[in-house]
Gaussian input, Z-matrix of N, CA and C with variables (Angstrom, degrees):
# hf/3-21g

backbone

0 1
 N
 C     1     B1
 C     2     B2     1     A1
 N     3     B3     2     A2     1     D1
 C     4     B4     3     A3     2     D2
 C     5     B5     4     A4     3     D3
 N     6     B6     5     A5     4     D4
 C     7     B7     6     A6     5     D5
 C     8     B8     7     A7     6     D6
 N     9     B9     8     A8     7     D7
 C    10    B10     9     A9     8     D8
 C    11    B11    10    A10     9     D9
 N    12    B12    11    A11    10    D10
 C    13    B13    12    A12    11    D11
 C    14    B14    13    A13    12    D12
 N    15    B15    14    A14    13    D13
 C    16    B16    15    A15    14    D14
 C    17    B17    16    A16    15    D15
 N    18    B18    17    A17    16    D16
 C    19    B19    18    A18    17    D17
 C    20    B20    19    A19    18    D18
 N    21    B21    20    A20    19    D19
 C    22    B22    21    A21    20    D20
 C    23    B23    22    A22    21    D21
 N    24    B24    23    A23    22    D22
 C    25    B25    24    A24    23    D23
 C    26    B26    25    A25    24    D24
 N    27    B27    26    A26    25    D25
 C    28    B28    27    A27    26    D26
 C    29    B29    28    A28    27    D27
 N    30    B30    29    A29    28    D28
 C    31    B31    30    A30    29    D29
 C    32    B32    31    A31    30    D30
 N    33    B33    32    A32    31    D31
 C    34    B34    33    A33    32    D32
 C    35    B35    34    A34    33    D33
 N    36    B36    35    A35    34    D34
 C    37    B37    36    A36    35    D35
 C    38    B38    37    A37    36    D36
 N    39    B39    38    A38    37    D37
 C    40    B40    39    A39    38    D38
 C    41    B41    40    A40    39    D39
 N    42    B42    41    A41    40    D40
 C    43    B43    42    A42    41    D41
 C    44    B44    43    A43    42    D42
 N    45    B45    44    A44    43    D43
 C    46    B46    45    A45    44    D44
 C    47    B47    46    A46    45    D45
 N    48    B48    47    A47    46    D46
 C    49    B49    48    A48    47    D47
 C    50    B50    49    A49    48    D48
 N    51    B51    50    A50    49    D49
 C    52    B52    51    A51    50    D50
 C    53    B53    52    A52    51    D51
 N    54    B54    53    A53    52    D52
 C    55    B55    54    A54    53    D53
 C    56    B56    55    A55    54    D54
 N    57    B57    56    A56    55    D55
 C    58    B58    57    A57    56    D56
 C    59    B59    58    A58    57    D57
 N    60    B60    59    A59    58    D58
 C    61    B61    60    A60    59    D59
 C    62    B62    61    A61    60    D60
 N    63    B63    62    A62    61    D61
 C    64    B64    63    A63    62    D62
 C    65    B65    64    A64    63    D63
 N    66    B66    65    A65    64    D64
 C    67    B67    66    A66    65    D65
 C    68    B68    67    A67    66    D66
 N    69    B69    68    A68    67    D67
 C    70    B70    69    A69    68    D68
 C    71    B71    70    A70    69    D69
 N    72    B72    71    A71    70    D70
 C    73    B73    72    A72    71    D71
 C    74    B74    73    A73    72    D72
 N    75    B75    74    A74    73    D73
 C    76    B76    75    A75    74    D74
 C    77    B77    76    A76    75    D75
 N    78    B78    77    A77    76    D76
 C    79    B79    78    A78    77    D77
 C    80    B80    79    A79    78    D78
 N    81    B81    80    A80    79    D79
 C    82    B82    81    A81    80    D80
 C    83    B83    82    A82    81    D81
 N    84    B84    83    A83    82    D82
 C    85    B85    84    A84    83    D83
 C    86    B86    85    A85    84    D84
 N    87    B87    86    A86    85    D85
 C    88    B88    87    A87    86    D86
 C    89    B89    88    A88    87    D87
 N    90    B90    89    A89    88    D88
 C    91    B91    90    A90    89    D89
 C    92    B92    91    A91    90    D90
 N    93    B93    92    A92    91    D91
 C    94    B94    93    A93    92    D92
 C    95    B95    94    A94    93    D93
 N    96    B96    95    A95    94    D94
 C    97    B97    96    A96    95    D95
 C    98    B98    97    A97    96    D96
 N    99    B99    98    A98    97    D97
 C   100   B100    99    A99    98    D98
 C   101   B101   100   A100    99    D99
 N   102   B102   101   A101   100   D100
 C   103   B103   102   A102   101   D101
 C   104   B104   103   A103   102   D102
 N   105   B105   104   A104   103   D103
 C   106   B106   105   A105   104   D104
 C   107   B107   106   A106   105   D105
 N   108   B108   107   A107   106   D106
 C   109   B109   108   A108   107   D107
 C   110   B110   109   A109   108   D108
 N   111   B111   110   A110   109   D109
 C   112   B112   111   A111   110   D110
 C   113   B113   112   A112   111   D111
 N   114   B114   113   A113   112   D112
 C   115   B115   114   A114   113   D113
 C   116   B116   115   A115   114   D114
 N   117   B117   116   A116   115   D115
 C   118   B118   117   A117   116   D116
 C   119   B119   118   A118   117   D117
 N   120   B120   119   A119   118   D118
 C   121   B121   120   A120   119   D119
 C   122   B122   121   A121   120   D120
 N   123   B123   122   A122   121   D121
 C   124   B124   123   A123   122   D122
 C   125   B125   124   A124   123   D123
 N   126   B126   125   A125   124   D124
 C   127   B127   126   A126   125   D125
 C   128   B128   127   A127   126   D126
 N   129   B129   128   A128   127   D127
 C   130   B130   129   A129   128   D128
 C   131   B131   130   A130   129   D129
 N   132   B132   131   A131   130   D130
 C   133   B133   132   A132   131   D131
 C   134   B134   133   A133   132   D132
 N   135   B135   134   A134   133   D133
 C   136   B136   135   A135   134   D134
 C   137   B137   136   A136   135   D135
 N   138   B138   137   A137   136   D136
 C   139   B139   138   A138   137   D137
 C   140   B140   139   A139   138   D138
 N   141   B141   140   A140   139   D139
 C   142   B142   141   A141   140   D140
 C   143   B143   142   A142   141   D141
 N   144   B144   143   A143   142   D142
 C   145   B145   144   A144   143   D143
 C   146   B146   145   A145   144   D144
 N   147   B147   146   A146   145   D145
 C   148   B148   147   A147   146   D146
 C   149   B149   148   A148   147   D147
 N   150   B150   149   A149   148   D148
 C   151   B151   150   A150   149   D149
 C   152   B152   151   A151   150   D150
 N   153   B153   152   A152   151   D151
 C   154   B154   153   A153   152   D152
 C   155   B155   154   A154   153   D153
 N   156   B156   155   A155   154   D154
 C   157   B157   156   A156   155   D155
 C   158   B158   157   A157   156   D156
 N   159   B159   158   A158   157   D157
 C   160   B160   159   A159   158   D158
 C   161   B161   160   A160   159   D159
 N   162   B162   161   A161   160   D160
 C   163   B163   162   A162   161   D161
 C   164   B164   163   A163   162   D162
 N   165   B165   164   A164   163   D163
 C   166   B166   165   A165   164   D164
 C   167   B167   166   A166   165   D165
 N   168   B168   167   A167   166   D166
 C   169   B169   168   A168   167   D167
 C   170   B170   169   A169   168   D168
 N   171   B171   170   A170   169   D169
 C   172   B172   171   A171   170   D170
 C   173   B173   172   A172   171   D171
 N   174   B174   173   A173   172   D172
 C   175   B175   174   A174   173   D173
 C   176   B176   175   A175   174   D174
 N   177   B177   176   A176   175   D175
 C   178   B178   177   A177   176   D176
 C   179   B179   178   A178   177   D177
 N   180   B180   179   A179   178   D178
 C   181   B181   180   A180   179   D179
 C   182   B182   181   A181   180   D180
 N   183   B183   182   A182   181   D181
 C   184   B184   183   A183   182   D182
 C   185   B185   184   A184   183   D183
 N   186   B186   185   A185   184   D184
 C   187   B187   186   A186   185   D185
 C   188   B188   187   A187   186   D186
 N   189   B189   188   A188   187   D187
 C   190   B190   189   A189   188   D188
 C   191   B191   190   A190   189   D189
 N   192   B192   191   A191   190   D190
 C   193   B193   192   A192   191   D191
 C   194   B194   193   A193   192   D192
 N   195   B195   194   A194   193   D193
 C   196   B196   195   A195   194   D194
 C   197   B197   196   A196   195   D195
 N   198   B198   197   A197   196   D196
 C   199   B199   198   A198   197   D197
 C   200   B200   199   A199   198   D198
 N   201   B201   200   A200   199   D199
 C   202   B202   201   A201   200   D200
 C   203   B203   202   A202   201   D201
 N   204   B204   203   A203   202   D202
 C   205   B205   204   A204   203   D203
 C   206   B206   205   A205   204   D204
 N   207   B207   206   A206   205   D205
 C   208   B208   207   A207   206   D206
 C   209   B209   208   A208   207   D207
 N   210   B210   209   A209   208   D208
 C   211   B211   210   A210   209   D209
 C   212   B212   211   A211   210   D210
 N   213   B213   212   A212   211   D211
 C   214   B214   213   A213   212   D212
 C   215   B215   214   A214   213   D213
 N   216   B216   215   A215   214   D214
 C   217   B217   216   A216   215   D215
 C   218   B218   217   A217   216   D216
 N   219   B219   218   A218   217   D217
 C   220   B220   219   A219   218   D218
 C   221   B221   220   A220   219   D219
 N   222   B222   221   A221   220   D220
 C   223   B223   222   A222   221   D221
 C   224   B224   223   A223   222   D222
 N   225   B225   224   A224   223   D223
 C   226   B226   225   A225   224   D224
 C   227   B227   226   A226   225   D225
 N   228   B228   227   A227   226   D226
 C   229   B229   228   A228   227   D227
 C   230   B230   229   A229   228   D228
 N   231   B231   230   A230   229   D229
 C   232   B232   231   A231   230   D230
 C   233   B233   232   A232   231   D231
 N   234   B234   233   A233   232   D232
 C   235   B235   234   A234   233   D233
 C   236   B236   235   A235   234   D234

   B1=1.4460
   B2=1.5176
   B3=1.3194
   B4=1.4446
   B5=1.5245
   B6=1.3353
   B7=1.4676
   B8=1.5214
   B9=1.3305
   B10=1.4633
   B11=1.5179
   B12=1.3041
   B13=1.4505
   B14=1.5243
   B15=1.3268
   B16=1.4543
   B17=1.5214
   B18=1.3172
   B19=1.4677
   B20=1.5243
   B21=1.2965
   B22=1.4582
   B23=1.5247
   B24=1.3367
   B25=1.4704
   B26=1.5250
   B27=1.3378
   B28=1.4652
   B29=1.5314
   B30=1.3109
   B31=1.4608
   B32=1.5182
   B33=1.3379
   B34=1.4671
   B35=1.5200
   B36=1.3249
   B37=1.4605
   B38=1.5226
   B39=1.3324
   B40=1.4666
   B41=1.5241
   B42=1.3171
   B43=1.4608
   B44=1.5170
   B45=1.3108
   B46=1.4603
   B47=1.5251
   B48=1.3249
   B49=1.4602
   B50=1.5251
   B51=1.3120
   B52=1.4631
   B53=1.5295
   B54=1.3207
   B55=1.4641
   B56=1.5262
   B57=1.3228
   B58=1.4613
   B59=1.5243
   B60=1.3295
   B61=1.4657
   B62=1.5213
   B63=1.3270
   B64=1.4644
   B65=1.5218
   B66=1.3241
   B67=1.4616
   B68=1.5315
   B69=1.3227
   B70=1.4621
   B71=1.5312
   B72=1.3332
   B73=1.4669
   B74=1.5240
   B75=1.3233
   B76=1.4664
   B77=1.5275
   B78=1.3188
   B79=1.4802
   B80=1.5281
   B81=1.3395
   B82=1.4742
   B83=1.5289
   B84=1.3291
   B85=1.4710
   B86=1.5255
   B87=1.3254
   B88=1.4679
   B89=1.5221
   B90=1.3341
   B91=1.4632
   B92=1.5265
   B93=1.3356
   B94=1.4612
   B95=1.5339
   B96=1.3474
   B97=1.4691
   B98=1.5279
   B99=1.3351
   B100=1.4588
   B101=1.5226
   B102=1.3117
   B103=1.4609
   B104=1.5259
   B105=1.3172
   B106=1.4642
   B107=1.5198
   B108=1.3202
   B109=1.4589
   B110=1.5194
   B111=1.3252
   B112=1.4623
   B113=1.5232
   B114=1.3184
   B115=1.4630
   B116=1.5187
   B117=1.3280
   B118=1.4640
   B119=1.5188
   B120=1.3067
   B121=1.4554
   B122=1.5258
   B123=1.3220
   B124=1.4544
   B125=1.5243
   B126=1.3266
   B127=1.4588
   B128=1.5164
   B129=1.3249
   B130=1.4637
   B131=1.5271
   B132=1.3012
   B133=1.4620
   B134=1.5156
   B135=1.3265
   B136=1.4562
   B137=1.5205
   B138=1.3053
   B139=1.4539
   B140=1.5198
   B141=1.3238
   B142=1.4619
   B143=1.5202
   B144=1.3222
   B145=1.4607
   B146=1.5201
   B147=1.3179
   B148=1.4595
   B149=1.5224
   B150=1.3092
   B151=1.4583
   B152=1.5278
   B153=1.3374
   B154=1.4671
   B155=1.5200
   B156=1.3309
   B157=1.4682
   B158=1.5251
   B159=1.3205
   B160=1.4670
   B161=1.5263
   B162=1.3389
   B163=1.4630
   B164=1.5290
   B165=1.3056
   B166=1.4587
   B167=1.5140
   B168=1.3292
   B169=1.4627
   B170=1.5366
   B171=1.3183
   B172=1.4499
   B173=1.5121
   B174=1.3193
   B175=1.4667
   B176=1.5193
   B177=1.3205
   B178=1.4605
   B179=1.5250
   B180=1.3172
   B181=1.4621
   B182=1.5240
   B183=1.3160
   B184=1.4579
   B185=1.5250
   B186=1.3141
   B187=1.4616
   B188=1.5209
   B189=1.3312
   B190=1.4690
   B191=1.5291
   B192=1.3243
   B193=1.4605
   B194=1.5192
   B195=1.3171
   B196=1.4611
   B197=1.5331
   B198=1.3328
   B199=1.4626
   B200=1.5280
   B201=1.3321
   B202=1.4677
   B203=1.5271
   B204=1.3349
   B205=1.4649
   B206=1.5321
   B207=1.3220
   B208=1.4683
   B209=1.5339
   B210=1.3220
   B211=1.4680
   B212=1.5302
   B213=1.3266
   B214=1.4690
   B215=1.5173
   B216=1.3197
   B217=1.4629
   B218=1.5257
   B219=1.3103
   B220=1.4710
   B221=1.5222
   B222=1.3481
   B223=1.4740
   B224=1.5151
   B225=1.3343
   B226=1.4591
   B227=1.5208
   B228=1.3053
   B229=1.4650
   B230=1.5255
   B231=1.3184
   B232=1.4642
   B233=1.5084
   B234=1.3232
   B235=1.4745
   B236=1.5167
   A1=108.63
   A2=117.68
   A3=122.56
   A4=110.31
   A5=117.16
   A6=119.50
   A7=111.40
   A8=116.52
   A9=121.55
   A10=108.36
   A11=122.35
   A12=128.30
   A13=114.00
   A14=119.41
   A15=121.25
   A16=108.81
   A17=116.77
   A18=118.70
   A19=109.72
   A20=115.56
   A21=122.03
   A22=108.86
   A23=117.85
   A24=119.48
   A25=111.09
   A26=118.07
   A27=121.40
   A28=113.65
   A29=117.98
   A30=120.17
   A31=114.00
   A32=117.04
   A33=120.83
   A34=112.99
   A35=116.92
   A36=120.86
   A37=108.48
   A38=117.00
   A39=118.40
   A40=112.39
   A41=116.47
   A42=122.07
   A43=105.70
   A44=116.02
   A45=119.55
   A46=111.97
   A47=116.24
   A48=118.76
   A49=110.53
   A50=117.12
   A51=123.26
   A52=107.90
   A53=118.30
   A54=123.03
   A55=111.24
   A56=118.12
   A57=120.60
   A58=110.96
   A59=117.27
   A60=121.20
   A61=110.31
   A62=116.93
   A63=121.54
   A64=110.05
   A65=116.44
   A66=120.84
   A67=111.59
   A68=117.01
   A69=121.09
   A70=110.32
   A71=117.62
   A72=121.04
   A73=110.65
   A74=117.09
   A75=120.68
   A76=110.70
   A77=116.44
   A78=120.00
   A79=111.05
   A80=116.74
   A81=120.41
   A82=110.84
   A83=116.93
   A84=120.39
   A85=110.18
   A86=116.81
   A87=120.42
   A88=111.28
   A89=116.97
   A90=120.94
   A91=111.63
   A92=116.91
   A93=121.79
   A94=112.24
   A95=116.48
   A96=122.72
   A97=111.10
   A98=115.56
   A99=121.89
   A100=110.40
   A101=115.87
   A102=121.31
   A103=107.87
   A104=116.30
   A105=121.48
   A106=108.06
   A107=116.51
   A108=122.00
   A109=108.56
   A110=115.94
   A111=121.02
   A112=109.03
   A113=116.00
   A114=122.63
   A115=106.32
   A116=115.50
   A117=120.25
   A118=110.18
   A119=115.41
   A120=120.94
   A121=106.83
   A122=115.78
   A123=121.02
   A124=107.51
   A125=115.09
   A126=119.79
   A127=109.34
   A128=117.22
   A129=121.11
   A130=111.91
   A131=117.32
   A132=121.81
   A133=110.54
   A134=114.94
   A135=122.08
   A136=108.30
   A137=116.28
   A138=122.53
   A139=108.33
   A140=115.71
   A141=121.14
   A142=107.11
   A143=115.42
   A144=120.81
   A145=108.78
   A146=115.78
   A147=121.34
   A148=107.20
   A149=116.78
   A150=122.48
   A151=108.75
   A152=116.05
   A153=120.03
   A154=112.36
   A155=118.04
   A156=120.05
   A157=111.43
   A158=116.83
   A159=120.17
   A160=111.50
   A161=117.29
   A162=121.65
   A163=112.52
   A164=116.94
   A165=120.11
   A166=111.73
   A167=115.45
   A168=119.83
   A169=112.32
   A170=114.85
   A171=121.18
   A172=115.74
   A173=117.96
   A174=119.73
   A175=109.45
   A176=116.33
   A177=120.90
   A178=109.24
   A179=116.05
   A180=121.85
   A181=107.47
   A182=116.87
   A183=121.10
   A184=109.68
   A185=116.07
   A186=121.19
   A187=112.74
   A188=118.10
   A189=119.77
   A190=111.12
   A191=117.23
   A192=120.42
   A193=110.27
   A194=116.52
   A195=120.92
   A196=109.88
   A197=116.03
   A198=120.34
   A199=111.93
   A200=117.13
   A201=121.21
   A202=110.97
   A203=117.37
   A204=121.02
   A205=109.71
   A206=116.23
   A207=120.49
   A208=110.64
   A209=117.09
   A210=120.84
   A211=110.73
   A212=117.33
   A213=120.87
   A214=111.04
   A215=117.24
   A216=120.94
   A217=110.13
   A218=117.90
   A219=120.37
   A220=109.95
   A221=117.61
   A222=120.23
   A223=110.52
   A224=117.65
   A225=121.85
   A226=110.79
   A227=116.64
   A228=121.18
   A229=110.99
   A230=116.88
   A231=120.47
   A232=112.80
   A233=116.96
   A234=119.09
   A235=110.29
   D1=142.20
   D2=-178.91
   D3=-85.85
   D4=144.70
   D5=178.87
   D6=-70.61
   D7=148.41
   D8=175.46
   D9=-71.49
   D10=153.65
   D11=4.21
   D12=-90.40
   D13=14.48
   D14=175.86
   D15=-61.89
   D16=130.49
   D17=-178.84
   D18=-69.30
   D19=148.23
   D20=-179.58
   D21=-89.58
   D22=128.78
   D23=178.40
   D24=-57.32
   D25=139.22
   D26=-176.59
   D27=-52.36
   D28=-33.04
   D29=-179.89
   D30=-66.30
   D31=-16.83
   D32=179.16
   D33=-96.84
   D34=-4.37
   D35=179.72
   D36=-98.50
   D37=109.25
   D38=-177.38
   D39=-74.79
   D40=143.35
   D41=171.42
   D42=-85.64
   D43=109.36
   D44=-174.77
   D45=-108.88
   D46=34.83
   D47=176.26
   D48=-66.70
   D49=-20.94
   D50=175.85
   D51=-91.42
   D52=134.72
   D53=-177.42
   D54=-57.66
   D55=-41.64
   D56=-179.76
   D57=-63.72
   D58=-39.58
   D59=178.32
   D60=-66.19
   D61=-39.60
   D62=177.45
   D63=-60.98
   D64=-48.81
   D65=-179.23
   D66=-62.41
   D67=-39.17
   D68=179.13
   D69=-65.50
   D70=-41.78
   D71=178.90
   D72=-64.85
   D73=-39.24
   D74=178.36
   D75=-66.16
   D76=-42.18
   D77=177.35
   D78=-60.13
   D79=-42.43
   D80=178.77
   D81=-61.62
   D82=-41.59
   D83=178.42
   D84=-61.28
   D85=-43.08
   D86=178.94
   D87=-64.21
   D88=-43.53
   D89=-179.89
   D90=-62.70
   D91=-32.38
   D92=-178.17
   D93=-95.35
   D94=3.46
   D95=179.81
   D96=54.02
   D97=50.67
   D98=-179.50
   D99=-121.33
   D100=152.23
   D101=175.21
   D102=-66.64
   D103=133.80
   D104=178.75
   D105=-95.57
   D106=121.62
   D107=179.42
   D108=-115.60
   D109=129.39
   D110=179.44
   D111=-127.53
   D112=140.76
   D113=175.26
   D114=-116.82
   D115=124.19
   D116=-177.99
   D117=-121.22
   D118=141.58
   D119=171.48
   D120=-98.21
   D121=123.30
   D122=179.62
   D123=-124.47
   D124=92.38
   D125=-175.43
   D126=68.21
   D127=-120.63
   D128=178.46
   D129=-97.83
   D130=10.32
   D131=-178.65
   D132=-117.16
   D133=154.31
   D134=175.93
   D135=-115.33
   D136=142.54
   D137=176.51
   D138=-125.81
   D139=133.91
   D140=176.19
   D141=-115.76
   D142=129.54
   D143=-179.78
   D144=-124.40
   D145=133.58
   D146=174.91
   D147=-118.83
   D148=117.63
   D149=-177.23
   D150=-104.29
   D151=103.37
   D152=-179.78
   D153=-77.99
   D154=-14.20
   D155=178.91
   D156=-61.47
   D157=-30.45
   D158=179.13
   D159=-65.16
   D160=-27.49
   D161=-177.98
   D162=-79.89
   D163=-17.32
   D164=179.43
   D165=111.06
   D166=171.09
   D167=-175.74
   D168=-63.96
   D169=141.49
   D170=174.78
   D171=81.16
   D172=2.72
   D173=-178.89
   D174=-82.29
   D175=133.52
   D176=177.03
   D177=-126.94
   D178=164.55
   D179=177.67
   D180=-107.36
   D181=122.15
   D182=179.56
   D183=-77.02
   D184=160.30
   D185=-176.53
   D186=-57.67
   D187=-37.12
   D188=-178.18
   D189=-65.32
   D190=-33.94
   D191=176.78
   D192=-69.64
   D193=-44.05
   D194=176.83
   D195=-57.07
   D196=-46.13
   D197=-179.39
   D198=-61.73
   D199=-40.28
   D200=179.76
   D201=-66.36
   D202=-42.20
   D203=178.49
   D204=-64.44
   D205=-44.32
   D206=-179.96
   D207=-60.77
   D208=-44.92
   D209=179.81
   D210=-62.81
   D211=-40.42
   D212=179.02
   D213=-64.86
   D214=-40.67
   D215=179.81
   D216=-66.88
   D217=-40.55
   D218=178.43
   D219=-61.69
   D220=-42.28
   D221=176.98
   D222=-62.79
   D223=-40.49
   D224=179.14
   D225=-61.00
   D226=-46.91
   D227=-178.43
   D228=-63.87
   D229=-42.07
   D230=-179.03
   D231=-68.46
   D232=-26.06
   D233=-179.51
   D234=-85.71

C-alpha cells in the first residue's frame, strides 16, 4: 500500500460491497500490519472508518494522515 497523501491506484482499491470481499480486504490489512480504511455509503451519507487494530498494538494515526484521508473523502463526495 502506498503512503498518504499519494493517491492509491484504482486497481489496488478493492470493491468490498460483498461481505466476503470486505472480510478478505480486512484480513490482508491485518497480515500486512496496515490501518484498514473503509468508506461506506449509507443512504445519503458517507461514513469513513479507520481501524488501527489491523495494524497491530500501539499503532496510532497522526494528524497529517487524518487530514489527508479527510481531504480525499471530501474530493470523493464532491465528485
